[in-house]
Structures are given as structure tokens and as C-alpha cells.
LUMKOLPA-815939 format. One line per field, with one value per residue: x, y, z of N, C-alpha, C, O, CB in turn; residue in three letters; residue number from 1. Coordinates in nm, 3 decimals. Glycine has a CB too. Example, Ala and Ser with C-alpha at 12.3 -4.5 7.8 and 13.67 -1.06 7.14 Angstrom:
// LUMKOLPA-815939
nu	1.319	1.285 .
nv	-0.569	-0.225 .
nw	0.780	0.708 .
cau	1.230	1.367 .
cav	-0.450	-0.106 .
caw	0.780	0.714 .
cu	1.320	1.290 .
cv	-0.330	0.003 .
cw	0.780	0.787 .
ou	1.424	1.341 .
ov	-0.332	0.114 .
ow	0.846	0.804 .
cbu	1.131	1.408 .
cbv	-0.447	-0.060 .
cbw	0.905	0.572 .
aa	Ala	Ser .
i	1	2 .
END
This chain:
// LUMKOLPA-815939
nu	0.101	0.213	0.353	0.193	0.046	0.247	0.323	0.080	0.047	0.236	0.187	-0.057	0.036	0.228	0.211	0.208	0.351	0.477	0.794	1.067	1.257	1.116	0.877	0.985	1.083	0.841	0.767	0.921	0.915	0.727	0.690	0.708	0.600	0.489	0.296	0.135	0.029	-0.108	-0.284	-0.396	-0.560	-0.712	-0.998	-1.095	-1.079	-1.287	-1.270	-1.334	-1.564	-1.397	-1.106	-1.123	-1.139	-0.942	-0.710	-0.761	-0.732	-0.458	-0.338	-0.403	-0.248	-0.010	0.034	0.012	0.252	0.470	0.413	0.517	0.747	0.889	0.826	0.926	0.752	0.531	0.245	0.065	-0.258	-0.286	-0.486	-0.548	-0.392	-0.445	-0.684	-0.614	-0.456	-0.661	-0.809	-0.634	-0.605	-0.848	-0.905	-0.673	-0.776	-1.017	-0.955	-0.881	-1.122	-1.163	-1.254	-1.020	-0.921	-0.995	-0.809	-0.548	-0.564	-0.553	-0.311	-0.111	-0.203	-0.057	0.173	0.278	0.410	0.634	0.932	1.127	1.187	1.418	1.602	1.531	1.653	1.931	1.996	1.974	2.157	2.387	2.362	2.217	1.979	1.770	1.767	1.969	1.960	2.014 .
nv	-0.128	0.126	0.154	0.183	0.414	0.580	0.605	0.676	0.917	1.063	1.007	1.175	1.424	1.508	1.326	1.021	0.999	1.243	1.429	1.248	1.319	1.425	1.273	1.070	1.209	1.340	1.069	0.927	1.141	1.062	0.911	0.693	0.729	0.995	0.989	0.753	0.915	1.129	0.964	0.820	1.135	1.132	1.112	1.348	1.490	1.589	1.371	1.156	0.858	0.620	0.676	0.725	0.410	0.337	0.511	0.392	0.126	0.127	0.244	-0.002	-0.207	-0.112	-0.142	-0.400	-0.474	-0.400	-0.511	-0.788	-0.744	-0.668	-0.852	-1.140	-1.383	-1.338	-1.462	-1.502	-1.637	-1.843	-1.778	-1.531	-1.386	-1.406	-1.277	-0.996	-0.939	-0.934	-0.732	-0.485	-0.543	-0.407	-0.155	-0.036	-0.026	0.077	0.381	0.444	0.470	0.735	1.102	1.293	1.541	1.487	1.336	1.444	1.615	1.452	1.314	1.579	1.588	1.382	1.427	1.692	1.703	1.559	1.355	1.192	1.320	1.444	1.248	1.149	1.380	1.362	1.136	1.179	1.356	1.191	1.059	0.847	0.789	0.567	0.489	0.324	0.087	0.126 .
nw	0.016	0.080	-0.155	-0.346	-0.251	-0.318	-0.568	-0.639	-0.562	-0.701	-0.943	-0.965	-0.912	-1.073	-1.312	-1.472	-1.774	-1.679	-1.603	-1.570	-1.328	-1.160	-1.154	-0.942	-0.725	-0.632	-0.511	-0.370	-0.158	0.029	0.337	0.553	0.834	0.803	0.624	0.806	1.011	0.862	0.760	0.942	1.050	0.840	0.850	0.887	0.740	0.455	0.245	-0.015	0.050	-0.057	-0.032	0.241	0.326	0.236	0.360	0.626	0.585	0.545	0.761	0.949	0.828	0.835	1.106	1.106	0.987	1.130	1.373	1.256	1.173	1.427	1.617	1.694	1.727	1.570	1.416	1.111	0.971	0.640	0.534	0.640	0.539	0.288	0.290	0.328	0.107	-0.032	0.051	0.010	-0.276	-0.345	-0.214	-0.344	-0.590	-0.585	-0.531	-0.781	-0.858	-0.749	-0.770	-0.972	-0.829	-0.573	-0.559	-0.600	-0.386	-0.146	-0.200	-0.168	0.111	0.249	0.203	0.272	0.490	0.474	0.505	0.364	0.108	0.134	0.127	-0.109	-0.260	-0.221	-0.287	-0.565	-0.585	-0.565	-0.786	-0.816	-0.890	-0.979	-1.227	-1.310	-1.160	-0.904 .
cau	0.028	0.270	0.425	0.084	0.028	0.380	0.267	-0.047	0.058	0.368	0.060	-0.151	0.112	0.319	0.154	0.239	0.404	0.588	0.935	1.112	1.287	1.033	0.810	1.057	1.112	0.745	0.710	1.012	0.881	0.615	0.728	0.593	0.561	0.424	0.180	0.055	-0.060	-0.199	-0.396	-0.507	-0.583	-0.796	-1.108	-1.140	-1.074	-1.437	-1.254	-1.455	-1.540	-1.288	-1.010	-1.080	-1.118	-0.790	-0.669	-0.793	-0.599	-0.314	-0.276	-0.398	-0.135	0.138	0.030	0.053	0.378	0.528	0.458	0.558	0.925	0.951	0.764	0.946	0.664	0.364	0.226	-0.070	-0.256	-0.286	-0.628	-0.520	-0.312	-0.500	-0.794	-0.534	-0.431	-0.799	-0.862	-0.549	-0.628	-0.972	-0.876	-0.608	-0.866	-1.124	-0.884	-0.920	-1.252	-1.219	-1.175	-0.852	-0.970	-0.973	-0.661	-0.454	-0.582	-0.502	-0.196	-0.099	-0.261	-0.013	0.320	0.245	0.540	0.714	1.081	1.151	1.231	1.593	1.682	1.566	1.742	2.063	2.031	1.994	2.268	2.445	2.353	2.141	1.802	1.719	1.750	2.030	1.924	2.081 .
cav	-0.018	0.230	0.197	0.222	0.570	0.703	0.619	0.809	1.115	1.080	1.018	1.260	1.562	1.480	1.274	0.881	1.045	1.377	1.426	1.135	1.296	1.469	1.216	1.011	1.313	1.339	0.968	0.947	1.219	0.978	0.910	0.618	0.799	1.099	0.897	0.704	0.995	1.165	0.859	0.865	1.207	1.183	1.122	1.516	1.605	1.547	1.315	1.041	0.713	0.516	0.758	0.695	0.332	0.323	0.554	0.326	-0.042	0.174	0.227	-0.118	-0.290	-0.055	-0.179	-0.541	-0.491	-0.369	-0.698	-0.913	-0.697	-0.697	-0.961	-1.317	-1.495	-1.304	-1.512	-1.486	-1.745	-1.790	-1.729	-1.409	-1.320	-1.394	-1.164	-0.857	-0.903	-0.893	-0.577	-0.395	-0.485	-0.336	-0.033	0.012	-0.038	0.194	0.522	0.483	0.576	0.883	1.214	1.336	1.662	1.413	1.239	1.549	1.676	1.336	1.332	1.694	1.577	1.309	1.451	1.800	1.714	1.454	1.360	1.175	1.430	1.466	1.148	1.160	1.479	1.320	0.986	1.261	1.429	1.109	0.991	0.728	0.827	0.460	0.407	0.193	-0.027	0.123 .
caw	0.005	0.075	-0.298	-0.432	-0.211	-0.343	-0.697	-0.675	-0.528	-0.834	-1.131	-0.933	-0.858	-1.168	-1.390	-1.536	-1.845	-1.662	-1.655	-1.446	-1.221	-1.062	-1.057	-0.862	-0.644	-0.526	-0.516	-0.273	-0.092	0.079	0.464	0.617	1.009	0.800	0.548	0.897	1.079	0.764	0.741	1.079	1.073	0.696	0.885	0.948	0.623	0.371	0.167	-0.071	0.109	-0.111	0.015	0.383	0.314	0.207	0.507	0.671	0.586	0.523	0.921	1.010	0.777	0.890	1.256	1.111	0.915	1.252	1.411	1.196	1.196	1.550	1.738	1.688	1.761	1.559	1.234	1.020	0.859	0.487	0.496	0.719	0.445	0.133	0.308	0.357	-0.022	-0.101	0.082	-0.068	-0.396	-0.303	-0.159	-0.440	-0.699	-0.520	-0.539	-0.947	-0.884	-0.711	-0.865	-0.970	-0.758	-0.420	-0.524	-0.569	-0.222	-0.091	-0.219	-0.101	0.232	0.310	0.139	0.272	0.596	0.440	0.557	0.273	-0.028	0.175	0.108	-0.258	-0.302	-0.144	-0.404	-0.681	-0.615	-0.576	-0.887	-0.774	-0.977	-1.005	-1.351	-1.355	-1.099	-0.779 .
cu	0.094	0.329	0.285	0.066	0.134	0.338	0.173	-0.029	0.171	0.279	0.003	-0.112	0.190	0.267	0.247	0.410	0.493	0.730	0.987	1.175	1.193	0.922	0.852	1.072	1.019	0.717	0.795	0.987	0.764	0.698	0.629	0.534	0.486	0.256	0.074	-0.048	-0.127	-0.297	-0.522	-0.605	-0.715	-0.924	-1.191	-1.069	-1.253	-1.343	-1.348	-1.430	-1.416	-1.167	-0.992	-1.087	-0.969	-0.679	-0.672	-0.716	-0.495	-0.267	-0.302	-0.310	-0.013	0.184	0.103	0.217	0.483	0.518	0.461	0.732	0.969	0.895	0.813	0.819	0.519	0.353	0.094	-0.092	-0.264	-0.410	-0.588	-0.462	-0.342	-0.579	-0.703	-0.513	-0.551	-0.804	-0.766	-0.583	-0.790	-0.969	-0.782	-0.684	-0.975	-1.038	-0.899	-1.030	-1.298	-1.178	-1.063	-0.857	-0.893	-0.846	-0.557	-0.447	-0.555	-0.380	-0.089	-0.085	-0.110	0.154	0.344	0.410	0.600	0.861	1.166	1.217	1.430	1.626	1.672	1.655	1.889	2.094	2.011	2.092	2.381	2.503	2.275	2.027	1.713	1.720	1.826	2.061	1.992	1.982 .
cv	0.102	0.282	0.262	0.355	0.642	0.699	0.700	0.871	1.106	1.084	1.124	1.459	1.591	1.429	1.112	0.914	1.180	1.328	1.321	1.170	1.325	1.404	1.098	1.106	1.304	1.178	0.919	0.997	1.165	0.927	0.813	0.636	0.918	1.046	0.829	0.781	1.123	1.047	0.827	0.950	1.213	1.181	1.269	1.606	1.501	1.467	1.186	0.888	0.612	0.575	0.726	0.584	0.294	0.360	0.446	0.173	0.031	0.149	0.096	-0.182	-0.228	-0.144	-0.330	-0.604	-0.492	-0.479	-0.761	-0.862	-0.736	-0.749	-1.133	-1.409	-1.458	-1.376	-1.477	-1.611	-1.709	-1.718	-1.584	-1.322	-1.308	-1.286	-1.003	-0.855	-0.878	-0.748	-0.509	-0.411	-0.415	-0.216	0.043	0.067	0.066	0.322	0.518	0.534	0.668	0.994	1.250	1.481	1.592	1.373	1.291	1.577	1.567	1.315	1.453	1.634	1.511	1.331	1.559	1.788	1.607	1.465	1.333	1.218	1.437	1.369	1.127	1.231	1.444	1.223	1.102	1.305	1.308	1.015	0.860	0.755	0.669	0.415	0.301	0.086	0.003	0.174 .
cw	0.033	-0.106	-0.351	-0.408	-0.318	-0.505	-0.740	-0.653	-0.636	-0.954	-1.116	-0.981	-1.035	-1.285	-1.457	-1.618	-1.798	-1.623	-1.503	-1.326	-1.117	-1.027	-0.940	-0.713	-0.569	-0.473	-0.394	-0.162	0.044	0.223	0.547	0.786	0.927	0.736	0.687	0.944	0.964	0.704	0.837	1.088	0.919	0.718	0.921	0.849	0.538	0.264	0.130	0.035	0.077	-0.083	0.165	0.377	0.333	0.303	0.604	0.733	0.575	0.698	0.983	0.965	0.820	1.031	1.237	1.057	1.034	1.353	1.390	1.168	1.309	1.640	1.656	1.676	1.631	1.427	1.200	0.938	0.703	0.489	0.520	0.608	0.334	0.141	0.292	0.208	-0.087	-0.089	-0.003	-0.192	-0.403	-0.323	-0.284	-0.579	-0.667	-0.542	-0.697	-0.989	-0.851	-0.812	-0.859	-0.859	-0.596	-0.428	-0.508	-0.409	-0.129	-0.082	-0.149	0.056	0.333	0.257	0.201	0.419	0.584	0.436	0.449	0.129	0.016	0.117	-0.045	-0.300	-0.290	-0.259	-0.540	-0.696	-0.599	-0.727	-0.887	-0.828	-0.960	-1.098	-1.402	-1.219	-0.979	-0.696 .
ou	0.027	0.340	0.276	0.065	0.107	0.323	0.170	-0.086	0.194	0.299	-0.009	-0.170	0.191	0.281	0.366	0.523	0.577	0.768	0.954	1.170	1.187	0.859	0.770	1.069	1.040	0.634	0.728	1.019	0.733	0.811	0.517	0.446	0.391	0.144	-0.047	-0.168	-0.200	-0.373	-0.645	-0.719	-0.796	-0.994	-1.305	-1.024	-1.302	-1.352	-1.417	-1.327	-1.355	-1.084	-0.882	-1.000	-0.907	-0.583	-0.567	-0.673	-0.402	-0.189	-0.228	-0.255	0.086	0.293	0.197	0.275	0.574	0.617	0.421	0.822	1.062	0.906	0.746	0.816	0.428	0.435	0.022	-0.013	-0.255	-0.425	-0.593	-0.487	-0.291	-0.580	-0.758	-0.561	-0.555	-0.804	-0.818	-0.602	-0.818	-1.014	-0.807	-0.659	-1.009	-1.116	-0.942	-1.058	-1.410	-1.097	-0.996	-0.745	-0.792	-0.771	-0.468	-0.351	-0.531	-0.326	0.006	0.023	-0.065	0.240	0.467	0.497	0.627	0.917	1.261	1.288	1.529	1.701	1.771	1.743	1.967	2.202	2.073	2.141	2.491	2.602	2.291	1.950	1.594	1.683	1.797	2.165	2.041	2.004 .
ov	0.201	0.394	0.378	0.432	0.741	0.809	0.773	0.958	1.227	1.157	1.196	1.554	1.701	1.507	1.129	0.886	1.221	1.211	1.324	1.096	1.267	1.428	1.046	1.051	1.273	1.172	0.863	0.937	1.238	0.895	0.837	0.569	0.954	1.061	0.847	0.756	1.207	1.060	0.816	0.913	1.305	1.235	1.290	1.720	1.391	1.533	1.125	0.834	0.544	0.496	0.705	0.565	0.237	0.288	0.419	0.130	-0.040	0.065	0.070	-0.245	-0.298	-0.193	-0.376	-0.712	-0.576	-0.528	-0.851	-0.943	-0.816	-0.702	-1.208	-1.506	-1.539	-1.358	-1.417	-1.675	-1.598	-1.604	-1.510	-1.202	-1.221	-1.201	-0.908	-0.751	-0.809	-0.664	-0.466	-0.304	-0.372	-0.159	0.158	0.166	0.139	0.386	0.627	0.602	0.713	0.986	1.247	1.502	1.625	1.370	1.245	1.563	1.606	1.297	1.415	1.633	1.558	1.246	1.563	1.874	1.547	1.559	1.407	1.146	1.436	1.398	1.094	1.183	1.507	1.226	1.053	1.310	1.353	0.950	0.778	0.705	0.671	0.297	0.218	0.026	-0.098	0.187 .
ow	0.006	-0.158	-0.391	-0.504	-0.386	-0.559	-0.839	-0.719	-0.645	-1.051	-1.215	-1.034	-1.090	-1.379	-1.484	-1.578	-1.878	-1.616	-1.385	-1.227	-1.008	-0.924	-0.865	-0.602	-0.452	-0.383	-0.307	-0.060	0.139	0.184	0.592	0.840	0.997	0.785	0.680	0.938	1.015	0.608	0.831	1.118	0.914	0.633	0.965	0.854	0.566	0.160	0.211	0.076	0.160	-0.127	0.215	0.462	0.423	0.331	0.662	0.840	0.614	0.744	1.078	1.055	0.840	1.064	1.301	1.072	1.035	1.408	1.463	1.148	1.322	1.753	1.586	1.601	1.609	1.337	1.279	0.869	0.651	0.445	0.422	0.595	0.262	0.053	0.236	0.163	-0.188	-0.179	-0.106	-0.251	-0.515	-0.422	-0.318	-0.648	-0.760	-0.612	-0.737	-1.087	-0.877	-0.905	-0.755	-0.812	-0.533	-0.331	-0.436	-0.334	-0.015	0.028	-0.081	0.115	0.438	0.278	0.210	0.419	0.688	0.379	0.421	0.058	-0.057	0.024	-0.111	-0.372	-0.361	-0.318	-0.634	-0.809	-0.630	-0.761	-0.977	-0.746	-0.929	-1.104	-1.488	-1.194	-0.928	-0.575 .
cbu	-0.075	0.379	0.501	-0.042	0.074	0.595	0.229	-0.159	0.125	0.499	-0.099	-0.163	0.264	0.408	0.126	0.084	0.317	0.540	1.021	1.208	1.386	0.999	0.721	1.186	1.129	0.607	0.704	1.094	0.843	0.561	0.731	0.639	0.734	0.517	0.277	0.120	0.030	-0.117	-0.330	-0.450	-0.459	-0.779	-1.099	-1.075	-0.846	-1.560	-1.148	-1.418	-1.655	-1.294	-1.045	-1.145	-1.175	-0.761	-0.760	-0.869	-0.590	-0.302	-0.343	-0.495	-0.136	0.121	-0.148	-0.059	0.405	0.470	0.445	0.449	0.966	0.995	0.528	1.017	0.614	0.307	0.238	-0.060	-0.371	-0.284	-0.770	-0.415	-0.216	-0.585	-0.877	-0.378	-0.357	-0.936	-0.855	-0.411	-0.599	-1.007	-0.798	-0.523	-0.921	-1.169	-0.705	-0.921	-1.336	-1.162	-1.215	-0.779	-1.182	-1.068	-0.614	-0.498	-0.743	-0.539	-0.209	-0.228	-0.416	-0.093	0.341	0.045	0.516	0.676	1.115	1.092	1.112	1.659	1.647	1.479	1.714	2.050	1.863	1.930	2.285	2.380	2.468	2.130	1.827	1.638	1.751	2.179	1.957	2.211 .
cbv	-0.028	0.204	0.047	0.147	0.606	0.643	0.527	0.839	1.203	0.926	0.894	1.220	1.522	1.400	1.397	0.833	1.050	1.490	1.623	1.037	1.343	1.575	1.179	0.981	1.433	1.412	0.899	1.003	1.310	0.839	1.052	0.474	0.870	1.208	0.740	0.667	1.056	1.224	0.740	0.918	1.284	1.094	1.042	1.563	1.602	1.705	1.307	0.991	0.638	0.480	0.901	0.743	0.321	0.397	0.663	0.340	-0.188	0.366	0.336	-0.182	-0.305	0.133	-0.182	-0.605	-0.370	-0.249	-0.776	-0.956	-0.537	-0.614	-0.935	-1.375	-1.483	-1.119	-1.694	-1.356	-1.833	-1.910	-1.789	-1.432	-1.358	-1.518	-1.186	-0.852	-0.996	-0.961	-0.517	-0.413	-0.601	-0.347	-0.055	-0.086	-0.187	0.174	0.539	0.381	0.554	0.930	1.322	1.391	1.690	1.278	1.149	1.679	1.736	1.245	1.334	1.796	1.465	1.182	1.469	1.839	1.733	1.416	1.258	1.157	1.658	1.462	1.030	1.198	1.597	1.247	0.797	1.347	1.566	1.067	0.977	0.698	0.871	0.453	0.477	0.233	-0.158	0.197 .
cbw	0.077	0.189	-0.414	-0.413	-0.027	-0.297	-0.729	-0.648	-0.319	-0.856	-1.171	-0.760	-0.680	-1.123	-1.480	-1.675	-1.929	-1.531	-1.681	-1.492	-1.209	-1.085	-1.124	-0.942	-0.693	-0.583	-0.652	-0.308	-0.193	-0.044	0.514	0.600	1.148	0.713	0.440	0.988	1.214	0.658	0.736	1.183	1.115	0.564	0.974	1.129	0.485	0.290	0.184	-0.283	0.067	-0.269	-0.013	0.495	0.233	0.097	0.563	0.606	0.436	0.451	1.027	1.012	0.624	0.938	1.331	1.024	0.801	1.302	1.458	1.037	1.202	1.600	1.758	1.833	1.964	1.552	1.192	0.911	0.884	0.361	0.593	0.851	0.435	0.070	0.490	0.469	-0.089	-0.032	0.254	-0.056	-0.506	-0.180	-0.006	-0.462	-0.718	-0.334	-0.470	-1.032	-0.875	-0.562	-0.865	-1.173	-0.771	-0.378	-0.618	-0.647	-0.180	-0.140	-0.337	-0.134	0.215	0.297	-0.019	0.293	0.748	0.328	0.671	0.287	-0.004	0.333	0.197	-0.329	-0.227	0.029	-0.403	-0.697	-0.516	-0.497	-0.919	-0.630	-1.220	-0.985	-1.440	-1.439	-1.169	-0.770 .
aa	Unk	Unk	Unk	Unk	Unk	Unk	Unk	Unk	Unk	Unk	Unk	Unk	Unk	Unk	Unk	Unk	Unk	Unk	Unk	Unk	Unk	Unk	Unk	Unk	Unk	Unk	Unk	Unk	Unk	Unk	Unk	Unk	Unk	Unk	Unk	Unk	Unk	Unk	Unk	Unk	Unk	Unk	Unk	Unk	Unk	Unk	Unk	Unk	Unk	Unk	Unk	Unk	Unk	Unk	Unk	Unk	Unk	Unk	Unk	Unk	Unk	Unk	Unk	Unk	Unk	Unk	Unk	Unk	Unk	Unk	Unk	Unk	Unk	Unk	Unk	Unk	Unk	Unk	Unk	Unk	Unk	Unk	Unk	Unk	Unk	Unk	Unk	Unk	Unk	Unk	Unk	Unk	Unk	Unk	Unk	Unk	Unk	Unk	Unk	Unk	Unk	Unk	Unk	Unk	Unk	Unk	Unk	Unk	Unk	Unk	Unk	Unk	Unk	Unk	Unk	Unk	Unk	Unk	Unk	Unk	Unk	Unk	Unk	Unk	Unk	Unk	Unk	Unk	Unk	Unk	Unk	Unk	Unk	Unk .
i	1	2	3	4	5	6	7	8	9	10	11	12	13	14	15	16	17	18	19	20	21	22	23	24	25	26	27	28	29	30	31	32	33	34	35	36	37	38	39	40	41	42	43	44	45	46	47	48	49	50	51	52	53	54	55	56	57	58	59	60	61	62	63	64	65	66	67	68	69	70	71	72	73	74	75	76	77	78	79	80	81	82	83	84	85	86	87	88	89	90	91	92	93	94	95	96	97	98	99	100	101	102	103	104	105	106	107	108	109	110	111	112	113	114	115	116	117	118	119	120	121	122	123	124	125	126	127	128	129	130	131	132	133	134 .
END
């Protein structure tokens, strides 16, 4: 979901056919912690239901990912994983039905205070823009 959110932000703010470096810059702006906070606070904004559903699931699955990363005895059953994958697909598909105006607003909402942009700029300065597989 994090990568889908980053792509959505870049697509909405730059365009999928826009300048590559600008597109990557926007995508890399996304920060896990800032995106989580923005998704938690999305209910306070008049976003469409599809965006709110995406935001809720984003927060839920990030918590699950943290459990999986930091709790050595945490396990999910195959059916739980399959259900979560279906939920993610549904939420990402739901974003495709949202008006562009609302997607741009959500993109700005989740990027407004992101820290990832600094890392992106440092990578570009070092020539690590992702085109050569680095």
C-alpha cells in the first residue's frame, strides 16, 4: 500500500508521463510515519469513502507490518494473508474510481510534511536516481 500510495501521489502531482526525476522526487517524498499520521487524520477531512477506506487499511496494515517485523512469534494464517491481499487490491482499485481533484488533495495531504524528500534529493545528487538499478 505504501508503494501504491507513493505512485498515486506522483501520478496525480506530476503525471505518469511527466518528467521522470520530478515523478521520482514526489514518490520518494512519502514517509512511513508522516503517511501514517496523515491517514489517521484523514477522517477529519471531507475525503470520499474510497480514500477513507484506503487510509484506514493503510494504518491497520502498517501496524501488522510492525508486528511482523519486530515480534518474532507473530504469525498470520494463510487465509488472513489472503484476505489482507484482497482488501489491499480492493482499496487500490477503489482509488482509481476517485475524482482527480480528491486524489490530488489526498496526495498533498500525505506529502505535506514528509521527510523522505531529503533522502530523495541526496540520492539524486549522488546519481542514484534508480534508472541504473541502484
